[in-house]
C-alpha positions as CSV (number, residue, x, y, z in Angstrom):
1,M,62.8,92.9,80.6
2,Q,63.5,91.3,77.2
3,E,66.3,89.2,75.6
4,K,65.2,90.7,72.0
5,I,65.3,93.9,71.5
6,S,63.4,96.3,68.7
7,F,63.1,98.3,66.4
8,N,61.6,100.4,68.6
9,S,64.1,100.8,70.9
10,N,66.5,104.1,72.1
11,L,69.2,101.5,71.0
12,A,67.8,101.0,67.3
13,K,66.7,104.0,67.0
14,Y,69.4,106.7,68.4
15,G,71.9,104.0,69.9
16,I,71.3,104.6,73.0
17,G,72.9,102.0,75.6
18,L,75.7,100.1,77.0
19,F,77.5,97.3,76.6
20,E,79.9,94.8,77.7
21,T,82.4,92.7,76.2
22,I,83.3,90.0,78.9
23,K,86.0,87.1,78.2
24,V,85.0,83.6,79.2
25,I,87.4,81.0,80.1
26,N,85.6,77.7,80.7
27,G,82.1,78.8,81.4
28,Q,83.8,81.3,83.8
29,A,83.2,85.2,83.1
30,V,86.2,87.0,83.8
31,F,86.2,89.9,86.0
32,L,82.4,89.8,85.7
33,D,81.9,91.9,88.9
34,E,84.2,94.3,87.9
35,H,82.1,94.6,84.5
36,L,78.8,94.7,86.0
37,K,80.2,97.8,88.4
38,R,81.4,99.8,84.9
39,L,78.1,99.2,83.3
40,Y,75.7,100.3,86.2
41,N,77.8,103.5,87.6
42,S,76.9,104.3,83.4
43,I,73.2,103.5,83.7
44,R,73.5,105.2,86.6
45,V,75.2,108.6,85.3
46,L,73.5,108.5,81.5
47,E,70.2,107.8,83.1
48,I,69.7,104.7,80.7
49,D,66.3,103.3,81.3
50,F,66.9,99.9,82.2
51,D,65.8,98.6,85.9
52,L,67.1,95.4,85.8
53,N,68.7,94.7,89.3
54,Q,72.5,93.9,89.3
55,E,72.3,90.4,91.0
56,I,69.8,89.1,88.8
57,L,71.6,90.1,85.8
58,K,74.8,88.6,86.9
59,E,72.8,85.3,88.0
60,K,71.6,85.1,84.0
61,I,75.9,86.0,83.0
62,D,76.3,83.0,85.2
63,D,74.1,80.7,83.8
64,F,74.5,81.3,80.2
65,A,78.4,81.8,80.3
66,A,78.4,78.3,82.3
67,D,78.1,76.2,78.7
68,L,81.0,78.1,77.1
69,E,84.6,77.1,76.8
70,Q,86.4,80.1,75.3
71,K,84.2,83.1,73.9
72,A,84.0,86.5,74.2
73,L,80.2,87.5,75.4
74,R,79.0,90.9,74.8
75,V,76.0,91.9,77.3
76,T,74.2,95.0,75.4
77,V,71.2,97.0,77.8
78,C,69.2,99.6,77.0
79,D,65.4,100.8,77.2
80,Q,63.8,97.6,76.3
81,G,65.8,95.2,78.5
82,Y,68.9,93.1,77.6
83,N,70.7,90.5,75.4
84,F,73.8,88.1,75.2
85,S,75.5,87.7,72.0
86,T,79.2,85.8,71.7
87,R,81.8,85.9,69.5
88,D,84.9,83.8,68.8
89,I,88.4,85.7,70.5
90,S,90.2,86.7,67.5
91,Y,93.6,86.9,69.4
92,Q,96.3,84.0,68.4
93,R,100.0,83.2,69.7
94,E,101.2,84.9,66.9
95,D,100.0,88.6,67.9
96,Y,101.3,88.1,70.9
97,E,104.5,87.6,69.4
98,Q,104.9,89.9,66.5
99,G,103.1,92.9,68.6
100,Y,100.7,95.5,67.5
101,D,102.0,98.5,65.1
102,L,99.5,101.9,65.4
103,T,98.8,105.2,63.6
104,I,97.5,108.2,65.1
105,A,93.7,108.9,64.0
106,N,92.9,111.5,61.8
107,I,90.0,112.4,63.9
108,K,90.9,114.0,67.2
109,R,88.5,113.5,70.1
110,S,86.6,116.3,71.3
111,N,85.9,116.9,75.3
112,N,83.0,114.2,75.3
113,P,82.0,113.1,78.7
114,L,80.4,109.7,76.7
115,H,83.9,108.6,75.9
116,K,84.4,107.6,79.7
117,H,81.4,105.2,78.9
118,K,81.5,102.3,77.2
119,T,78.0,103.4,75.3
120,T,76.7,101.4,71.9
121,N,77.6,104.0,69.4
122,Y,80.7,103.2,68.4
123,F,80.6,103.8,64.7
124,T,83.6,106.4,65.2
125,N,86.3,103.9,66.9
126,L,84.9,100.9,64.3
127,Y,85.6,103.9,61.2
128,V,89.0,105.1,62.9
129,R,90.4,101.5,63.3
130,K,89.1,100.1,59.4
131,E,90.7,102.7,58.1
132,A,94.1,101.9,60.0
133,Q,93.5,98.4,58.9
134,T,93.1,100.0,55.0
135,A,96.7,101.4,55.5
136,G,98.2,98.4,56.7
137,Y,98.2,99.1,61.0
138,D,96.5,97.2,63.5
139,E,95.0,100.0,65.3
140,A,94.9,103.5,65.6
141,L,95.6,106.0,68.1
142,F,93.6,108.9,69.5
143,L,94.7,112.0,70.1
144,N,92.3,114.7,71.8
145,S,92.4,119.2,70.4
146,H,94.7,119.2,72.6
147,N,97.4,116.7,70.8
148,Y,97.4,114.6,74.0
149,V,97.8,111.0,73.6
150,L,94.6,109.0,74.8
151,E,93.4,105.2,74.0
152,S,93.4,103.2,70.7
153,T,90.3,102.4,69.5
154,M,89.8,99.5,71.0
155,A,91.8,99.6,74.2
156,N,93.8,101.6,76.7
157,L,97.5,102.5,76.2
158,F,100.6,102.2,78.1
159,F,104.4,103.5,78.3
160,I,107.8,101.9,80.4
161,K,110.6,104.3,80.5
162,D,113.7,103.5,82.8
163,Q,111.5,100.9,84.7
164,K,108.7,102.9,85.6
165,I,105.3,102.8,83.9
166,Y,103.3,105.3,82.5
167,T,99.8,105.6,81.2
168,P,97.3,108.7,80.2
169,S,95.0,110.0,82.8
170,S,91.7,109.0,83.5
171,D,90.9,112.5,84.1
172,L,91.0,112.9,79.9
173,E,89.0,111.6,77.5
174,L,88.9,108.0,77.6
175,L,87.4,104.3,78.5
176,P,88.3,103.5,82.6
177,G,89.1,100.2,81.3
178,I,88.8,96.8,83.3
179,I,92.1,95.6,82.3
180,R,93.5,98.9,82.9
181,N,92.2,99.2,86.3
182,K,93.9,95.6,87.2
183,V,97.5,96.5,85.5
184,I,97.4,99.3,87.5
185,M,96.3,97.5,90.8
186,I,98.7,94.8,90.1
187,A,102.1,97.5,89.5
188,N,101.0,99.4,93.1
189,E,100.6,95.8,94.7
190,L,103.7,94.4,93.3
191,G,105.3,97.7,94.0
192,L,106.2,98.8,90.5
193,D,106.2,103.0,89.8
194,I,103.6,103.6,88.5
195,K,101.9,107.2,87.0
196,E,98.6,108.9,85.1
197,V,100.1,111.9,83.7
198,I,99.7,114.0,80.5
199,I,101.6,112.7,77.6
200,E,101.6,115.3,74.8
201,K,101.8,113.9,70.6
202,P,105.8,114.9,70.7
203,E,106.5,112.6,73.9
204,L,105.8,110.0,72.6
205,T,110.0,109.6,71.0
206,C,110.6,109.3,74.8
207,F,109.6,105.6,76.3
208,D,111.5,102.6,75.9
209,F,108.2,99.9,75.4
210,A,104.6,100.7,74.7
211,F,101.5,98.1,75.3
212,I,97.7,98.4,75.1
213,S,95.1,96.2,77.3
214,N,91.5,95.2,76.8
215,S,89.2,92.7,78.7
216,L,89.8,90.2,75.3
217,L,94.0,90.5,74.2
218,G,94.9,91.3,78.3
219,V,97.8,93.4,77.5
220,M,99.6,93.4,74.3
221,K,103.3,94.7,73.1
222,V,103.0,97.8,70.7
223,N,105.9,97.4,68.1
224,R,105.9,101.1,66.5
225,I,103.1,104.2,67.1
226,A,103.4,106.3,63.4
227,G,106.9,105.5,62.7
228,I,108.4,105.7,66.6
229,E,110.1,102.2,67.2
230,Y,109.4,100.5,71.0
231,Q,111.6,97.4,72.5
232,S,110.3,94.4,71.6
233,E,110.7,92.7,74.9
234,N,110.5,94.5,78.7
235,N,111.1,92.4,82.1
236,I,108.3,94.4,83.2
237,F,105.7,94.1,80.8
238,T,106.2,90.1,80.9
239,L,105.7,90.1,84.9
240,L,102.6,92.0,84.4
241,S,101.4,90.2,81.9
242,E,101.6,86.7,83.6
243,E,99.9,87.8,86.7
244,L,97.5,89.5,84.9
245,K,96.9,85.8,83.2
246,Q,97.1,84.2,86.6
247,R,94.1,86.6,88.0
248,E,91.9,85.9,84.9
249,M,92.5,82.2,86.3
250,R,91.3,83.2,89.5
251,S,88.4,85.3,89.0
């Protein structure tokens, strides 16, 4: 397996590949087993030509991460092998204090099974996010052709209303996020009421609080979506955020 992937690869020629973005803290790749489980499930389902054993790749990631203090580690796989790259984690304390503003993406998602996998063809997400940021927003929210709420370009989405947590159904066209699954698991373990549901666009006005999640930011509150304002504080969100941070440190 090659660490350097050439322009003759299916990744370079056709965008056929998969990747995982993993938070590294003090030399430890956070929730690595969960990332690898998702990665190898996608390799199997999408029939990606990649035959390196999961345990061997895990050992290589652990060795690579050991010298890192706090970084975002990207693991890319394709027909020619794998590649590791790192970047700084850009989220700052001020981002969490301020929260995010979202707009509605102009592009609607089709019923495409690839949305459930972290493929390397990410141009649509990047294009929509750049368009949102140019307009003064932090992120953009995808809807599908039925105007069902899905996720943002880089994160899964949650809402809170009357001490109950809601998130778009995993049956829809969205990524099974690592932190999304952790939030659901934590909520269930703490005895909180959490539901996966269909949320239609007009129902965005029905919730008290909103937040997004991904592997690098953890959870981040959302101030508003397309002009709809949400509360700036919520006790359930605080509880979930603190519990998630503890599990990150223990993983």
